[in-house]
C-alpha positions as CSV (number, residue, x, y, z in Angstrom):
1,M,-38.6,70.3,13.3
2,I,-35.6,68.6,14.8
3,G,-35.8,65.8,17.4
4,T,-39.3,66.7,18.3
5,P,-40.6,64.6,21.2
6,I,-44.2,63.7,20.1
7,G,-44.8,60.8,22.5
8,V,-43.0,57.8,21.0
9,K,-41.0,56.4,23.9
10,P,-38.2,56.3,24.9
11,I,-37.9,60.0,25.5
12,A,-35.5,61.0,28.3
13,N,-37.4,62.4,31.3
14,Y,-40.8,61.8,29.6
15,D,-42.5,60.5,32.8
16,R,-41.2,63.1,35.1
17,D,-41.7,66.1,32.8
18,N,-45.2,67.5,33.3
19,S,-45.1,69.4,29.9
20,F,-45.6,66.0,28.2
21,S,-48.5,64.7,30.3
22,G,-51.8,64.8,28.5
23,F,-50.5,66.6,25.5
24,D,-51.9,65.6,22.2
25,F,-51.0,67.1,18.8
26,N,-53.8,68.4,16.6
27,W,-52.4,67.4,13.2
28,S,-55.2,69.1,11.2
29,I,-54.3,72.5,12.7
30,F,-50.6,71.9,11.8
31,N,-51.6,71.0,8.2
32,L,-54.0,73.9,7.8
33,T,-51.7,76.5,9.3
34,L,-48.3,75.7,8.0
35,K,-47.5,75.0,4.3
36,H,-44.1,73.3,4.4
37,F,-42.4,70.9,6.8
38,D,-39.0,69.4,7.2
39,V,-38.3,66.8,9.8
40,F,-34.8,65.9,10.9
41,Q,-33.9,63.1,13.3
42,S,-30.9,60.9,14.1
43,D,-30.6,57.5,15.7
44,N,-28.1,58.6,18.3
45,D,-30.2,61.4,20.0
46,P,-29.8,60.7,23.7
47,Y,-33.1,62.3,24.5
48,V,-35.6,61.6,21.7
49,S,-35.9,58.3,19.9
50,L,-35.9,57.8,16.1
51,G,-39.5,56.7,16.3
52,N,-40.6,60.2,17.1
53,G,-39.1,61.6,13.9
54,K,-40.6,58.7,11.9
55,Q,-44.0,59.3,13.4
56,L,-43.8,63.1,13.0
57,A,-42.9,62.8,9.3
58,K,-45.7,60.3,8.8
59,E,-48.3,62.6,10.5
60,L,-47.2,65.6,8.4
61,G,-47.0,63.7,5.2
62,V,-43.3,64.4,4.5
63,E,-40.1,62.4,4.2
64,L,-37.9,62.1,7.2
65,T,-34.4,63.5,6.8
66,F,-32.2,61.1,8.7
67,Y,-28.8,61.8,10.2
68,S,-26.6,59.3,11.9
């Protein structure tokens, strides 16, 4: 997963994009369905903040692969 907007603001256009409103990830389904995760994030993504990558890696129980 790369630059995934999971709800940690700031996310560009978050408030105006209806696809984000009310969406909640079901982490148990992710962990039961998929066996391997890699999470990549940078600190200069103009759309999705670094906090999203950190939170996603935490929820999935993996290390964040960071790019600057």
